[in-house]
DRENTORKOL-3810 file (N, C-alpha, C; in nm, 4 decimals):
REM DRENTORKOL-3810
@n.u->0.0852; n.v->-0.1155; n.w->0.0000; ca.u->0.0000; ca.v->0.0000; ca.w->0.0000; c.u->0.0900; c.v->0.1219; c.w->0.0000
@n.u->0.0409; n.v->0.2296; n.w->-0.0546; ca.u->0.1181; ca.v->0.3525; ca.w->-0.0615; c.u->0.0508; c.v->0.4606; c.w->0.0203
@n.u->0.1316; n.v->0.5503; n.w->0.0751; ca.u->0.0758; ca.v->0.6652; ca.w->0.1443; c.u->0.1466; c.v->0.7901; c.w->0.0950
@n.u->0.0770; n.v->0.9021; n.w->0.1032; ca.u->0.1350; ca.v->1.0285; ca.w->0.0604; c.u->0.2462; c.v->1.0707; c.w->0.1553
@n.u->0.3474; n.v->1.1351; n.w->0.1006; ca.u->0.4540; ca.v->1.1932; ca.w->0.1817; c.u->0.4210; c.v->1.3403; c.w->0.1999
@n.u->0.4004; n.v->1.3821; n.w->0.3229; ca.u->0.3679; ca.v->1.5211; ca.w->0.3568; c.u->0.2491; c.v->1.5746; c.w->0.2774
@n.u->0.1536; n.v->1.4881; n.w->0.2456; ca.u->0.0337; ca.v->1.5313; ca.w->0.1747; c.u->0.0558; c.v->1.5691; c.w->0.0292
@n.u->0.1742; n.v->1.5420; n.w->-0.0236; ca.u->0.2068; ca.v->1.5767; ca.w->-0.1626; c.u->0.1615; c.v->1.4633; c.w->-0.2540
@n.u->0.0615; n.v->1.4874; n.w->-0.3412; ca.u->0.0101; ca.v->1.3794; ca.w->-0.4271; c.u->0.1103; c.v->1.3266; c.w->-0.5290
@n.u->0.2238; n.v->1.3936; n.w->-0.5466; ca.u->0.3232; ca.v->1.3441; ca.w->-0.6423; c.u->0.4282; c.v->1.2550; c.w->-0.5752
@n.u->0.4231; n.v->1.2425; n.w->-0.4415; ca.u->0.5227; ca.v->1.1628; ca.w->-0.3706; c.u->0.4548; c.v->1.0592; c.w->-0.2809
@n.u->0.4942; n.v->0.9339; n.w->-0.3001; ca.u->0.4379; ca.v->0.8231; ca.w->-0.2226; c.u->0.5498; c.v->0.7427; c.w->-0.1587
@n.u->0.5180; n.v->0.6698; n.w->-0.0517; ca.u->0.6116; ca.v->0.5736; ca.w->0.0067; c.u->0.5336; c.v->0.4443; c.w->0.0329
@n.u->0.6014; n.v->0.3306; n.w->0.0181; ca.u->0.5317; ca.v->0.2034; ca.w->0.0424; c.u->0.5041; c.v->0.1827; c.w->0.1910
@n.u->0.3934; n.v->0.1196; n.w->0.2195; ca.u->0.3545; ca.v->0.0852; ca.w->0.3559; c.u->0.3244; c.v->-0.0638; c.w->0.3561
@n.u->0.3800; n.v->-0.1367; n.w->0.4515; ca.u->0.3603; ca.v->-0.2813; ca.w->0.4573; c.u->0.2157; c.v->-0.3197; c.w->0.4845
@n.u->0.1733; n.v->-0.4274; n.w->0.4239; ca.u->0.0381; ca.v->-0.4783; ca.w->0.4423; c.u->0.0461; c.v->-0.6299; c.w->0.4408
@n.u->0.0092; n.v->-0.6920; n.w->0.5517; ca.u->0.0145; ca.v->-0.8370; ca.w->0.5613; c.u->-0.1227; c.v->-0.8993; c.w->0.5427
@n.u->-0.1250; n.v->-1.0310; n.w->0.5347; ca.u->-0.2507; ca.v->-1.1034; ca.w->0.5152; c.u->-0.3464; c.v->-1.0777; c.w->0.6312
@n.u->-0.2934; n.v->-1.0619; n.w->0.7518; ca.u->-0.3783; ca.v->-1.0318; ca.w->0.8670; c.u->-0.4470; c.v->-0.8968; c.w->0.8542
@n.u->-0.3777; n.v->-0.8004; n.w->0.7919; ca.u->-0.4375; ca.v->-0.6690; ca.w->0.7697; c.u->-0.5563; c.v->-0.6785; c.w->0.6742
@n.u->-0.5398; n.v->-0.7580; n.w->0.5697; ca.u->-0.6481; ca.v->-0.7762; ca.w->0.4721; c.u->-0.7668; c.v->-0.8447; c.w->0.5396
@n.u->-0.7394; n.v->-0.9505; n.w->0.6153; ca.u->-0.8475; ca.v->-1.0213; ca.w->0.6846; c.u->-0.9174; c.v->-0.9298; c.w->0.7847
@n.u->-0.8402; n.v->-0.8473; n.w->0.8549; ca.u->-0.8985; ca.v->-0.7527; ca.w->0.9501; c.u->-0.9889; c.v->-0.6519; c.w->0.8816
@n.u->-0.9465; n.v->-0.6044; n.w->0.7650; ca.u->-1.0294; ca.v->-0.5105; ca.w->0.6889; c.u->-1.1595; c.v->-0.5764; c.w->0.6450
@n.u->-1.1502; n.v->-0.6997; n.w->0.5974; ca.u->-1.2708; ca.v->-0.7706; ca.w->0.5548; c.u->-1.3673; c.v->-0.7883; c.w->0.6713
@n.u->-1.3146; n.v->-0.8249; n.w->0.7876; ca.u->-1.4005; ca.v->-0.8420; ca.w->0.9051; c.u->-1.4633; c.v->-0.7088; c.w->0.9465
@n.u->-1.3883; n.v->-0.6003; n.w->0.9319; ca.u->-1.4439; ca.v->-0.4677; ca.w->0.9605; c.u->-1.5594; c.v->-0.4348; c.w->0.8677
@n.u->-1.5459; n.v->-0.4711; n.w->0.7404; ca.u->-1.6537; ca.v->-0.4481; ca.w->0.6440; c.u->-1.7760; c.v->-0.5324; c.w->0.6782
@n.u->-1.7535; n.v->-0.6524; n.w->0.7322; ca.u->-1.8655; ca.v->-0.7369; ca.w->0.7752; c.u->-1.9395; c.v->-0.6687; c.w->0.8903
@n.u->-1.8643; n.v->-0.6186; n.w->0.9889; ca.u->-1.9260; ca.v->-0.5516; ca.w->1.1044; c.u->-2.0059; c.v->-0.4280; c.w->1.0637
@n.u->-1.9586; n.v->-0.3573; n.w->0.9602; ca.u->-2.0275; ca.v->-0.2366; ca.w->0.9129; c.u->-2.1482; c.v->-0.2694; c.w->0.8246
@n.u->-2.1614; n.v->-0.3959; n.w->0.7865; ca.u->-2.2742; ca.v->-0.4356; ca.w->0.7032; c.u->-2.2494; c.v->-0.4240; c.w->0.5540
@n.u->-2.1220; n.v->-0.4028; n.w->0.5147; ca.u->-2.0889; ca.v->-0.3910; ca.w->0.3729; c.u->-2.0672; c.v->-0.5273; c.w->0.3077
@n.u->-2.0276; n.v->-0.6252; n.w->0.3871; ca.u->-2.0050; ca.v->-0.7615; ca.w->0.3383; c.u->-2.0793; c.v->-0.8594; c.w->0.4274
@n.u->-2.1105; n.v->-0.9736; n.w->0.3689; ca.u->-2.1690; ca.v->-1.0843; ca.w->0.4442; c.u->-2.0726; c.v->-1.2012; c.w->0.4301
@n.u->-2.0320; n.v->-1.2587; n.w->0.5429; ca.u->-1.9372; ca.v->-1.3697; ca.w->0.5383; c.u->-2.0116; c.v->-1.4980; c.w->0.5065
@n.u->-1.9607; n.v->-1.5685; n.w->0.4068; ca.u->-2.0148; ca.v->-1.6981; ca.w->0.3671; c.u->-1.9056; c.v->-1.8028; c.w->0.3828
@n.u->-1.9448; n.v->-1.9273; n.w->0.3806; ca.u->-1.8458; ca.v->-2.0344; ca.w->0.3938; c.u->-1.7394; c.v->-2.0261; c.w->0.2844
@n.u->-1.7815; n.v->-1.9941; n.w->0.1637; ca.u->-1.6892; ca.v->-1.9919; ca.w->0.0504; c.u->-1.6221; c.v->-1.8568; c.w->0.0282
@n.u->-1.6557; n.v->-1.7570; n.w->0.1081; ca.u->-1.5935; ca.v->-1.6256; ca.w->0.0915; c.u->-1.6826; c.v->-1.5153; c.w->0.1453
@n.u->-1.6844; n.v->-1.4037; n.w->0.0762; ca.u->-1.7617; ca.v->-1.2872; ca.w->0.1189; c.u->-1.8577; c.v->-1.2450; c.w->0.0084
@n.u->-1.9746; n.v->-1.1978; n.w->0.0487; ca.u->-2.0755; ca.v->-1.1482; ca.w->-0.0437; c.u->-2.0970; c.v->-1.0003; c.w->-0.0137
@n.u->-2.0930; n.v->-0.9173; n.w->-0.1161; ca.u->-2.1162; ca.v->-0.7739; ca.w->-0.0978; c.u->-2.2658; c.v->-0.7506; c.w->-0.0828
@n.u->-2.3038; n.v->-0.6777; n.w->0.0218; ca.u->-2.4447; ca.v->-0.6453; ca.w->0.0458; c.u->-2.4846; c.v->-0.5247; c.w->-0.0391
@n.u->-2.6127; n.v->-0.4927; n.w->-0.0417; ca.u->-2.6585; ca.v->-0.3743; ca.w->-0.1157; c.u->-2.5952; c.v->-0.2482; c.w->-0.0569
@n.u->-2.5866; n.v->-0.2414; n.w->0.0757; ca.u->-2.5209; ca.v->-0.1278; ca.w->0.1411; c.u->-2.3746; c.v->-0.1205; c.w->0.0967
@n.u->-2.3103; n.v->-0.2365; n.w->0.0888; ca.u->-2.1711; ca.v->-0.2433; ca.w->0.0463; c.u->-2.1517; c.v->-0.2031; c.w->-0.0985
@n.u->-2.2458; n.v->-0.2396; n.w->-0.1843; ca.u->-2.2343; ca.v->-0.2030; ca.w->-0.3264; c.u->-2.2239; c.v->-0.0526; c.w->-0.3426
@n.u->-2.3091; n.v->0.0207; n.w->-0.2732; ca.u->-2.3070; ca.v->0.1664; ca.w->-0.2829; c.u->-2.1776; c.v->0.2229; c.w->-0.2233
@n.u->-2.1402; n.v->0.1713; n.w->-0.1066; ca.u->-2.0187; ca.v->0.2194; ca.w->-0.0399; c.u->-1.8956; c.v->0.1955; c.w->-0.1272
@n.u->-1.8807; n.v->0.0733; n.w->-0.1783; ca.u->-1.7628; ca.v->0.0408; ca.w->-0.2574; c.u->-1.7628; c.v->0.1141; c.w->-0.3910
@n.u->-1.8789; n.v->0.1377; n.w->-0.4479; ca.u->-1.8864; ca.v->0.2138; ca.w->-0.5726; c.u->-1.8316; c.v->0.3547; c.w->-0.5501
@n.u->-1.8767; n.v->0.4196; n.w->-0.4431; ca.u->-1.8286; ca.v->0.5544; ca.w->-0.4123; c.u->-1.6796; c.v->0.5539; c.w->-0.3789
@n.u->-1.6366; n.v->0.4557; n.w->-0.3021; ca.u->-1.4958; ca.v->0.4453; ca.w->-0.2654; c.u->-1.4088; c.v->0.4250; c.w->-0.3890
@n.u->-1.4489; n.v->0.3328; n.w->-0.4752; ca.u->-1.3694; ca.v->0.2996; ca.w->-0.5935; c.u->-1.3560; c.v->0.4198; c.w->-0.6858
@n.u->-1.4625; n.v->0.4969; n.w->-0.7018; ca.u->-1.4589; ca.v->0.6124; ca.w->-0.7919; c.u->-1.3672; c.v->0.7220; c.w->-0.7386
@n.u->-1.3393; n.v->0.7217; n.w->-0.6091; ca.u->-1.2541; ca.v->0.8253; ca.w->-0.5511; c.u->-1.1059; c.v->0.7867; c.w->-0.5492
@n.u->-1.0726; n.v->0.6641; n.w->-0.5893; ca.u->-0.9334; ca.v->0.6188; ca.w->-0.5839; c.u->-0.8514; c.v->0.6725; c.w->-0.6999
@n.u->-0.7244; n.v->0.6974; n.w->-0.6728; ca.u->-0.6328; ca.v->0.7295; ca.w->-0.7816; c.u->-0.5915; c.v->0.5965; c.w->-0.8464
@n.u->-0.5460; n.v->0.5988; n.w->-0.9718; ca.u->-0.5149; ca.v->0.4735; ca.w->-1.0428; c.u->-0.4102; c.v->0.3862; c.w->-0.9733
@n.u->-0.3118; n.v->0.4464; n.w->-0.9088; ca.u->-0.2077; ca.v->0.3685; ca.w->-0.8428; c.u->-0.2640; c.v->0.2903; c.w->-0.7243
@n.u->-0.3460; n.v->0.3536; n.w->-0.6435; ca.u->-0.4072; ca.v->0.2853; ca.w->-0.5293; c.u->-0.5040; c.v->0.1782; c.w->-0.5772
@n.u->-0.5783; n.v->0.2078; n.w->-0.6828; ca.u->-0.6716; ca.v->0.1100; ca.w->-0.7395; c.u->-0.5967; c.v->-0.0163; c.w->-0.7817
@n.u->-0.4861; n.v->0.0012; n.w->-0.8520; ca.u->-0.4071; ca.v->-0.1137; ca.w->-0.8971; c.u->-0.3504; c.v->-0.1908; c.w->-0.7783
@n.u->-0.3065; n.v->-0.1200; n.w->-0.6758; ca.u->-0.2526; ca.v->-0.1865; ca.w->-0.5581; c.u->-0.3590; c.v->-0.2708; c.w->-0.4889
@n.u->-0.4787; n.v->-0.2169; n.w->-0.4735; ca.u->-0.5851; ca.v->-0.2902; ca.w->-0.4053; c.u->-0.6244; c.v->-0.4164; c.w->-0.4815
@n.u->-0.6267; n.v->-0.4080; n.w->-0.6126; ca.u->-0.6558; ca.v->-0.5266; ca.w->-0.6933; c.u->-0.5468; c.v->-0.6313; c.w->-0.6706
@n.u->-0.4212; n.v->-0.5880; n.w->-0.6711; ca.u->-0.3105; ca.v->-0.6798; ca.w->-0.6468; c.u->-0.3146; c.v->-0.7407; c.w->-0.5074
@n.u->-0.3488; n.v->-0.6593; n.w->-0.4075; ca.u->-0.3569; ca.v->-0.7092; ca.w->-0.2696; c.u->-0.4658; c.v->-0.8148; c.w->-0.2571
@n.u->-0.5778; n.v->-0.7934; n.w->-0.3225; ca.u->-0.6857; ca.v->-0.8919; ca.w->-0.3161; c.u->-0.6438; c.v->-1.0218; c.w->-0.3851
@n.u->-0.5787; n.v->-1.0100; n.w->-0.4998; ca.u->-0.5332; ca.v->-1.1294; ca.w->-0.5709; c.u->-0.4330; c.v->-1.2075; c.w->-0.4855
@n.u->-0.3454; n.v->-1.1372; n.w->-0.4158; ca.u->-0.2488; ca.v->-1.2009; ca.w->-0.3259; c.u->-0.3214; c.v->-1.2740; c.w->-0.2134
@n.u->-0.4211; n.v->-1.2091; n.w->-0.1554; ca.u->-0.4997; ca.v->-1.2685; ca.w->-0.0475; c.u->-0.5655; c.v->-1.3984; c.w->-0.0943
@n.u->-0.6278; n.v->-1.3963; n.w->-0.2103; ca.u->-0.6949; ca.v->-1.5154; ca.w->-0.2633; c.u->-0.5929; c.v->-1.6263; c.w->-0.2894
@n.u->-0.4784; n.v->-1.5916; n.w->-0.3470; ca.u->-0.3754; ca.v->-1.6917; ca.w->-0.3756; c.u->-0.3235; c.v->-1.7560; c.w->-0.2470
@n.u->-0.3006; n.v->-1.6758; n.w->-0.1439; ca.u->-0.2517; ca.v->-1.7297; ca.w->-0.0165; c.u->-0.3566; c.v->-1.8184; c.w->0.0497
@n.u->-0.4819; n.v->-1.7812; n.w->0.0387; ca.u->-0.5887; ca.v->-1.8625; ca.w->0.0968; c.u->-0.5959; c.v->-1.9981; c.w->0.0257
@n.u->-0.5862; n.v->-1.9978; n.w->-0.1075; ca.u->-0.5874; ca.v->-2.1235; ca.w->-0.1829; c.u->-0.4654; c.v->-2.2088; c.w->-0.1491
@n.u->-0.3507; n.v->-2.1448; n.w->-0.1356; ca.u->-0.2284; ca.v->-2.2162; ca.w->-0.1002; c.u->-0.2423; c.v->-2.2819; c.w->0.0376
@n.u->-0.3010; n.v->-2.2114; n.w->0.1318; ca.u->-0.3205; ca.v->-2.2664; ca.w->0.2665; c.u->-0.4146; c.v->-2.3864; c.w->0.2636
@n.u->-0.5181; n.v->-2.3806; n.w->0.1809; ca.u->-0.6115; ca.v->-2.4933; ca.w->0.1703; c.u->-0.5431; c.v->-2.6157; c.w->0.1111
@n.u->-0.4557; n.v->-2.5941; n.w->0.0139; ca.u->-0.3875; ca.v->-2.7056; ca.w->-0.0516; c.u->-0.2877; c.v->-2.7741; c.w->0.0403
@n.u->-0.2251; n.v->-2.6983; n.w->0.1286; ca.u->-0.1216; ca.v->-2.7557; ca.w->0.2151; c.u->-0.1767; c.v->-2.8098; c.w->0.3463
@n.u->-0.3040; n.v->-2.7859; n.w->0.3735; ca.u->-0.3597; ca.v->-2.8356; ca.w->0.5006; c.u->-0.4353; c.v->-2.9649; c.w->0.4824
END
Protein backbone atom coordinates (compact mmCIF):
# COMPACT_ATOMS: atom_id res chain seq x y z
CA UNK A 1 0.00 0.00 0.00
CA UNK A 2 1.18 3.53 -0.62
CA UNK A 3 0.76 6.65 1.44
CA UNK A 4 1.35 10.29 0.60
CA UNK A 5 4.54 11.93 1.82
CA UNK A 6 3.68 15.21 3.57
CA UNK A 7 0.34 15.31 1.75
CA UNK A 8 2.07 15.77 -1.63
CA UNK A 9 0.10 13.79 -4.27
CA UNK A 10 3.23 13.44 -6.42
CA UNK A 11 5.23 11.63 -3.71
CA UNK A 12 4.38 8.23 -2.23
CA UNK A 13 6.12 5.74 0.07
CA UNK A 14 5.32 2.03 0.42
CA UNK A 15 3.54 0.85 3.56
CA UNK A 16 3.60 -2.81 4.57
CA UNK A 17 0.38 -4.78 4.42
CA UNK A 18 0.14 -8.37 5.61
CA UNK A 19 -2.51 -11.03 5.15
CA UNK A 20 -3.78 -10.32 8.67
CA UNK A 21 -4.38 -6.69 7.70
CA UNK A 22 -6.48 -7.76 4.72
CA UNK A 23 -8.48 -10.21 6.85
CA UNK A 24 -8.98 -7.53 9.50
CA UNK A 25 -10.29 -5.11 6.89
CA UNK A 26 -12.71 -7.71 5.55
CA UNK A 27 -14.01 -8.42 9.05
CA UNK A 28 -14.44 -4.68 9.60
CA UNK A 29 -16.54 -4.48 6.44
CA UNK A 30 -18.65 -7.37 7.75
CA UNK A 31 -19.26 -5.52 11.04
CA UNK A 32 -20.28 -2.37 9.13
CA UNK A 33 -22.74 -4.36 7.03
CA UNK A 34 -20.89 -3.91 3.73
CA UNK A 35 -20.05 -7.61 3.38
CA UNK A 36 -21.69 -10.84 4.44
CA UNK A 37 -19.37 -13.70 5.38
CA UNK A 38 -20.15 -16.98 3.67
CA UNK A 39 -18.46 -20.34 3.94
CA UNK A 40 -16.89 -19.92 0.50
CA UNK A 41 -15.94 -16.26 0.91
CA UNK A 42 -17.62 -12.87 1.19
CA UNK A 43 -20.75 -11.48 -0.44
CA UNK A 44 -21.16 -7.74 -0.98
CA UNK A 45 -24.45 -6.45 0.46
CA UNK A 46 -26.59 -3.74 -1.16
CA UNK A 47 -25.21 -1.28 1.41
CA UNK A 48 -21.71 -2.43 0.46
CA UNK A 49 -22.34 -2.03 -3.26
CA UNK A 50 -23.07 1.66 -2.83
CA UNK A 51 -20.19 2.19 -0.40
CA UNK A 52 -17.63 0.41 -2.57
CA UNK A 53 -18.86 2.14 -5.73
CA UNK A 54 -18.29 5.54 -4.12
CA UNK A 55 -14.96 4.45 -2.65
CA UNK A 56 -13.69 3.00 -5.93
CA UNK A 57 -14.59 6.12 -7.92
CA UNK A 58 -12.54 8.25 -5.51
CA UNK A 59 -9.33 6.19 -5.84
CA UNK A 60 -6.33 7.29 -7.82
CA UNK A 61 -5.15 4.73 -10.43
CA UNK A 62 -2.08 3.68 -8.43
CA UNK A 63 -4.07 2.85 -5.29
CA UNK A 64 -6.72 1.10 -7.40
CA UNK A 65 -4.07 -1.14 -8.97
CA UNK A 66 -2.53 -1.86 -5.58
CA UNK A 67 -5.85 -2.90 -4.05
CA UNK A 68 -6.56 -5.27 -6.93
CA UNK A 69 -3.10 -6.80 -6.47
CA UNK A 70 -3.57 -7.09 -2.70
CA UNK A 71 -6.86 -8.92 -3.16
CA UNK A 72 -5.33 -11.29 -5.71
CA UNK A 73 -2.49 -12.01 -3.26
CA UNK A 74 -5.00 -12.68 -0.48
CA UNK A 75 -6.95 -15.15 -2.63
CA UNK A 76 -3.75 -16.92 -3.76
CA UNK A 77 -2.52 -17.30 -0.16
CA UNK A 78 -5.89 -18.62 0.97
CA UNK A 79 -5.87 -21.24 -1.83
CA UNK A 80 -2.28 -22.16 -1.00
CA UNK A 81 -3.21 -22.66 2.66
CA UNK A 82 -6.12 -24.93 1.70
CA UNK A 83 -3.88 -27.06 -0.52
CA UNK A 84 -1.22 -27.56 2.15
CA UNK A 85 -3.60 -28.36 5.01
